[in-house]
N, C-alpha and C positions, 0 to 999 in steps of 0.2 A: 368722473372720479379725479382724485388729486393727481394721479400719474398723468392723466390727460392734460390737466392744467399745467403741470410742470413741462410737458412736451410743448404746449402752446407758448409758455414763457421762453423756452429755449429757442423756439422758432423766431419769436419776436426779437430776442437778443441777437440771433444770427442776422436778421434783417438790419438791425442797427449797425452791426459791424460792417456789413456789406455796403451800406449806403448811409454813412453817418451824417451827411449834410441834410438828408431828407428824413431819416428814419427814427431819430431819437424820440421825438414826441409821439410819432405813430406807434413805435414799439411799446412805449409806456401805456398809451391808450389801449392798444390791443391786449396787453397783459391785464390791465384793469378790467376790461370788458370780459375777458375770459374768467377772471376771478369772480366777478359779480354774477356770471352765468353758471358757475360750477355747481354741481349738485350738493356740495358741502353746505351751500347756503339755501337749500330748498325751504328750510323752515324759517329763514330770515327775510326772504325777499319781499314779503308783504309789507315790511316796514320801510322799504326803500323810498316809497312815495313821501314819507314824512322825514326820513333821515338823510336822504340825498347823498349817499356816500361818494359817488363820482364827483359831484359838484363841490362837496365839502373838502375832499382831498385836493382837488384842483385849487380851491381857495387857500388852503393851507400850504400850497406849493410843495406837496409831498411827491417825491420822485422815487422810482423803484430801487435806485442805488443808494438811498439814504439810510442812516441809522435813525429809526423812529421808535420812540418810547411811548407805550400806551399806559396811562395811569389807570389803575383799578379796572381790569378787564371785565370783572363781573361775570355775566353769563356768556361773554365771548362774542357778542354781535359784531363789534368792530374788529376783534381779533381775527375772525374768519374772513375779513377783508384784508387787513393789514399784513398778517403773517404770510399768506401766499403771494401777495403783491410784492413783498420785499424779498422773498426767498430767491436765492440764486445770485442776486446782485447787491442786495442791501442787507440790513440787519434789523430784526424785530426784537424789541425788549419789552417785557411786561414788568410793571412796577406796582407794588402794593404797599399798604401801611405796615407799620411796626407792630407786630402781634404782641410784643411784650408790653406795649403801652396801652393796651385795652383792658377793660373789665369784662368779665364773662358771667353769664347766668349759671353756668354749670361747667363741669370738666369736659363734657362732650363738645360743647361749643368752643371751649378753649383749644381742644385738640384739633378740631376742624380748622380753626383759624391758623394755628401754628403749623398745620400741614399743608397750607395753601401752596407754597413754592413747589414742593414735590408733586402734589396733585396736579397743579397746572402744567408742569413740565411733562408729566406722563400723558395727560389727556391731549395736549397739543402735539406731542411727538406722534401719538397714534393717529390723530386727525391729519397731520401734515405729512405722515409717512417719513419721518426723520428720526434720528437717534435722540434720546432724552438729553444727552450731554450737549446736543447742538441747540437746545432751547434755552434762551436767556430769560430768566425770571428772578426777581429779587424783591425783598422787602426794602423799604426806603433807607433803612439804617445799615443794609448789607451790600450796597452797591460797591463793587470793587473799585479801588482807587484808580486803576488804569482805565476805567470807563468815564471818569470825570473829564468834562470838556470834549466829549466825543459825539454827542447826539446832535443831529440836524434839526429834529423836531420832537416835541413832546405833545401828545394829545390828551386832553382832559375833557371827556365827553359825558355830559349829564351826570356829573359826580361832584362838582365843586360844592354844592350845598352840603353834601355829606362831610367834606373836609371842614367846612365852616361849623357845622353843628357839632362835630366831634373835637373841635379845637385843634385840628390837625393842619389847618391851612398854612400856618407859619412854617412848620417843620417841612411840609411837603414842597412848598414853593421854594424854600431855600435849597432843598435837595434837587429840585428841577433846575434851578438856576445853575447849580454846580455841574450837573451832568450835561448841560447844553454847551455846544461850541460858542465861541464869541459872537458868531453871526447866527446862532440858532434861534428858533422861534417856538412859541407855544400856541397850539390851536385849541380853542375852548368852544364847546357847544354846551349851553346851559339853559335850563328852563327859565323863562324871563317873566318877571313881575312887571306890571305897568310902571312907567317911570315915576308917576306921582303917587304910587301906593305907599301907605303908611307902613312902617316896619312891623307894627303890631298886627296889621291886617294880612299882609302877604310877606312872608319871611322864609329864610332857608329851611326852617322846620317843616314847611309845606312843599319843599322842593324848588320853589321859585326864588330868584334873586333879582334885584334891580341891576340893570346894566351898568349904571354909573358906579354902583358899589363894587362890582366885579373889576371894572377898570381901575378904580382907586386901589383895590387890594393888590393888583398886579404892579401898579406903579410903586407902591410901598415896598415891594419886594424886588425892585431893580429892573422892571420891564417897562417898555413903552408900547402903546397901542400902535400897531402897524396898519391895520385895516379892520373893517367890520363889514358884515354881509347880512342880507335878509334871506339867505338860501333856505334856512330852516325855520322861517317865521310861519306862524299860523294865526292870522287875525281873528279866527273864529273862537280862539281860546281867551276868555276873560281873565284867566290866571288868578282867580279869587276863590277857588274851591275850598270849602271847609275841610274836606278830606285830602287836600293838597293835590299835587300833580298826579297822584296815583288814582284819582277819580277817573281820569281819562284812560283810553287805550295806551299801552297794551295791558296795563294792570287791571283796570275796571274794578276798583276797590269795592263797589257796592253790587257786584254781580249783575243780575238781570234788572235791578232797579234802575230805571231811566237809561237802560243800556243803549237803546236806539239813539237817544239824544247825545250821549257821549261819543258813540261811534260816528255820528254825523259830524261832530266837531273834529275828531281825529286826535292825534297826539299833540302834546303841548306846544305852545309858542316858545321859540328858542332863539336866543342871541347866538351869533357865530362871530367870534372875535379872534384876531391873530395878534399876538404880542411878540415883540423882539427883545432879546436880552440886551441890556444897555452895558 
């Protein structure tokens, strides 16, 4: 349970204080190990083999005492890693799009979108066993001024194509730039199209983006590529599905049709990029 996890985190912190020369890295590793093993993630753990959370956070140089912003938490898969990992010594911040800038099919959809902040804070407070007021969650246009220049890391995981398709990339990346410290960095995991793919064949509408396009997009918004990794690569994925990335697990767009084939491939091929604020 989460209380057990918090106790493990406290023990790790005590170890770091008792032997700082040896224990900082060990304490962080122990805390992350406890987070990944906690029963809060029982429904998530099957995805670890494709999403490699420990290796990805290490590559992004995320430490438990940092302020880390997660863009578009969605179903909360990474939230259930980041939030408890940062609890007690760092700060977790959830960031979502401007609900006033969207169009809606009906009033119910509009109400759900505009209620995201309150709903997210309540569900996270319950899961993390903290007070609702202690949860930081904002729409991109509502970030408090005193938070600008305070974030060590921003993570944009498997959602950059949505920003592109919704014409939101410029607004969001500007907001991300503003919230980061001068030495802050952005970690990106994104479904990857083949480098030589024609835009008309494999494009963000199918969930995939070309790595060179992602790098150029960040460069245009004041970032430089600091490093890239193949941690989340999957060479089995040709990344050319008519039904887009959702053809593969975990969505399995076509249900039982060719299910065994798609499950044998696994989740999508992904680029893993780290950008530094210039």
